[in-house]
C-alpha positions in Angstrom: 0.0 0.0 0.0 1.4 3.4 -0.9 2.3 5.7 2.0 0.0 8.7 2.8 1.5 12.1 2.9 1.1 12.1 6.7 3.0 8.8 7.0 5.8 10.2 4.7 6.0 13.3 6.7 6.2 11.4 10.0 8.8 9.1 8.6 10.9 12.0 7.4 10.7 13.7 10.8 11.9 10.5 12.5 14.8 10.3 10.0 15.7 13.9 10.6 15.7 13.5 14.4 17.8 10.3 14.0 20.3 12.0 11.8 20.5 15.1 13.9 21.3 13.1 17.0 24.4 11.7 15.4 27.9 13.1 14.8 28.6 15.9 12.4 30.5 14.4 9.4 30.6 17.5 7.2 30.8 21.1 8.5 30.8 24.3 6.5 31.5 27.5 8.4 31.2 30.9 6.6 32.5 29.3 3.3 33.0 31.6 0.4 34.1 30.9 -3.2 34.7 33.2 -6.2 35.2 32.5 -9.9 37.1 35.7 -10.7 34.6 38.4 -9.8 31.7 36.0 -9.6 30.8 35.3 -5.9 29.5 31.7 -6.3 29.2 30.7 -2.6 28.4 33.3 0.0 28.9 32.6 3.7 27.7 29.0 3.6 26.9 27.5 7.0 25.9 23.8 6.9 26.2 20.8 9.1 25.7 17.3 7.7 25.2 14.5 10.2 26.4 11.0 9.7 23.8 8.9 7.9 21.9 12.0 6.8 20.5 12.2 3.2 20.4 15.7 1.9 19.0 16.9 -1.4 20.2 20.2 -2.8 18.1 21.9 -5.4 17.9 25.3 -7.0 18.1 27.1 -10.4 21.1 26.8 -12.7 24.0 28.9 -11.4 22.9 28.9 -7.8 26.1 27.3 -6.6 24.7 23.8 -5.7 27.2 21.8 -7.7 30.1 24.0 -6.5 28.9 23.4 -2.9 29.3 19.6 -3.1 32.5 19.8 -5.2 34.1 21.8 -2.4 33.7 18.8 -0.1 36.4 16.8 -1.8 38.3 19.8 -3.1 37.4 19.5 -6.7 36.7 23.1 -6.2 38.8 25.1 -3.7 37.1 27.5 -1.4 38.8 30.9 -0.7 37.5 31.6 2.9 35.8 30.0 5.7 36.3 26.4 6.8 35.2 22.9 5.7 35.7 19.9 7.9 35.1 16.5 6.5 35.1 13.4 8.9 37.2 15.4 11.4 39.7 16.6 8.9 40.0 20.3 7.9 40.1 20.8 4.2 43.0 23.0 3.3 45.9 23.0 1.0 47.6 20.1 2.8 47.7 17.5 0.0 47.8 14.6 2.5 44.5 15.8 4.0 42.9 16.2 0.5 44.0 12.7 -0.5 42.6 11.2 2.7 39.3 13.0 2.3 39.0 11.9 -1.4 39.4 8.2 -0.3 36.5 8.6 2.1 34.2 10.6 -0.2 32.7 8.9 -3.3 31.3 11.1 -6.1 29.0 10.4 -9.0 28.9 12.9 -11.8 26.5 13.8 -14.6 28.5 12.2 -17.3 29.7 8.9 -15.8 33.5 9.6 -16.2 34.3 5.9 -17.0 37.5 4.9 -18.8 36.2 3.9 -22.2 39.2 1.6 -22.9 38.8 -0.5 -19.8 36.1 -3.1 -19.2 33.5 -2.5 -16.5 35.2 -4.7 -14.0 38.5 -3.0 -14.7 36.9 0.4 -14.1 35.7 -0.8 -10.7 38.9 -2.4 -9.6 41.3 0.4 -10.5 40.7 2.4 -7.3 40.9 -0.5 -4.8 44.0 -1.9 -6.4 46.0 1.3 -6.8 44.7 3.4 -3.9 43.7 0.8 -1.3 46.5 -1.6 -2.3 44.0 -4.4 -2.5 45.0 -7.7 -4.2 43.5 -8.1 -7.7 41.5 -11.2 -6.8 39.9 -9.4 -3.8 39.2 -6.3 -5.9 37.5 -8.4 -8.5 35.3 -10.1 -5.8 34.4 -6.6 -4.4 33.6 -5.3 -7.9 31.2 -8.2 -8.6 29.6 -7.6 -5.2 28.7 -4.0 -6.1 27.8 -4.9 -9.7 25.3 -7.3 -8.1 24.0 -4.5 -5.9 23.3 -2.2 -8.8 21.9 -5.2 -10.7 24.2 -5.5 -13.7 26.7 -8.2 -12.9 26.3 -9.6 -16.4 28.0 -6.5 -17.8 31.3 -7.0 -16.0 33.4 -7.8 -19.1 31.8 -5.3 -21.5 33.2 -1.8 -22.2 31.3 1.3 -21.2 30.4 2.1 -24.8 28.4 -1.1 -25.0 26.1 -0.1 -22.1 23.1 2.2 -22.0 23.4 5.5 -20.2 21.5 4.2 -17.2 23.7 1.2 -17.0 26.8 3.4 -17.2 25.6 5.5 -14.3 24.9 2.4 -12.2 28.5 1.4 -13.0 29.7 4.8 -11.8 27.8 4.3 -8.5 29.3 0.8 -8.1 32.8 2.2 -8.8 32.4 4.7 -6.0 31.1 2.1 -3.6 34.2 -0.1 -4.3 36.2 2.5 -2.4 34.0 1.9 0.7 33.3 5.6 1.2 31.8 7.1 4.3 30.0 9.8 2.2 28.5 9.8 -1.3 28.1 12.9 -3.4 25.8 12.9 -6.5 26.0 15.8 -8.9 22.8 15.7 -11.0 23.3 12.0 -11.6 20.2 11.7 -13.9 20.4 14.9 -15.9 22.3 13.3 -18.8 19.9 10.4 -19.0 17.0 9.7 -21.2 13.7 9.7 -19.2 13.2 6.0 -19.3 16.7 5.5 -17.8 16.2 7.8 -14.9 14.0 5.4 -12.9 16.6 2.7 -12.8 19.3 5.0 -11.5 17.0 6.5 -8.9 16.0 3.0 -7.7 19.7 2.2 -7.1 20.2 5.4 -5.2 17.1 4.7 -3.0 18.4 1.3 -2.1 21.8 2.9 -1.2 20.1 5.4 1.0 18.4 2.6 2.9 21.8 1.3 3.9 22.4 4.4 6.0 25.0 6.0 3.8 25.6 9.7 4.2 24.4 11.2 0.9 24.3 14.7 -0.6 22.4 14.7 -3.9 22.2 17.7 -6.3 19.1 17.0 -8.3 15.8 18.3 -9.7 14.1 14.9 -9.1 11.7 16.2 -6.5 10.0 12.8 -6.1 13.3 11.3 -5.0 13.8 14.2 -2.6 10.3 13.6 -1.1 10.9 9.9 -0.8 14.5 9.7 0.4 15.7 13.0 1.9 16.0 13.8 5.5 16.5 17.4 4.5 15.9 19.4 1.3 18.0 22.6 0.7 17.2 25.3 -1.8 20.1 27.4 -3.0 19.9 30.6 -5.0 22.6 33.2 -5.9 25.2 31.4 -3.9 23.2 31.2 -0.7 21.1 28.6 1.2 17.7 30.2 1.0 15.7 27.5 2.8 16.2 24.1 4.4 13.7 21.8 5.9 12.4 18.2 6.1 10.6 17.3 2.9 7.0 17.5 4.2 7.5 21.1 5.3 9.7 22.1 2.4 7.1 21.0 -0.3 3.9 21.7 1.6 4.7 24.7 3.6 7.7 26.6 2.1 8.6 29.6 4.1 10.5 31.7 1.5 9.0 33.4 -1.5 11.9 32.2 -3.6 11.2 28.6 -2.6 7.5 29.0 -3.5 8.5 30.4 -6.9 11.0 27.5 -7.5 8.5 24.8 -6.6 5.8 26.4 -8.8 8.1 26.2 -11.8 9.3 22.6 -11.4 6.3 20.7 -9.8 
């Protein structure tokens, strides 16, 4: 039986309380970033608790992708502080490397190596970064290909797979590094509509394992079903954040109301 809106809201409240009672795994304090003269992130304050699932949404150019790319230093912030799993993100390369081993990321465009088979794409990180024996890395890769429901594709090349299958491979590749945090940067935006559902189903199953997740997406159904918190960004700032029931049904900011009216 499908959940009622009341049941969903209550479930989300319980998830939010549970996440909030845990330890902070990501902390932004007055974070600023510029691209030249363009102020893309403005005094961002944000705490993410271990096991929390956060969806970040907002119009193009609002800073949402930059926000999550700062977490693993794919983008460098210019002021303020970011602490990830107890480590301050600064120009210390050792710190950056450590954080990147603990933070998995799935991009819009898969970023698979086209000349390597699927299983070779998955085992590259564990073998070279985790120093895992090849046989163990292969077993791990097959475990996660099973989880994303495409183990039969292990010996194919990325170009032989559909977009949805390639994105599931990208998710499995990140999971092979046993990350504490998963970041998703609009993971379905490059997919045909019929492929979106299969990727979202994998992400929902991953969320159910208790993984800390931050997802930049316009898939509001996913946000309503999975998120503990939904954040709206606009012009480099966090405009509103709330649990999904309140965010969608009782938005507090006029900018949120306008955004939701345009996408729902």
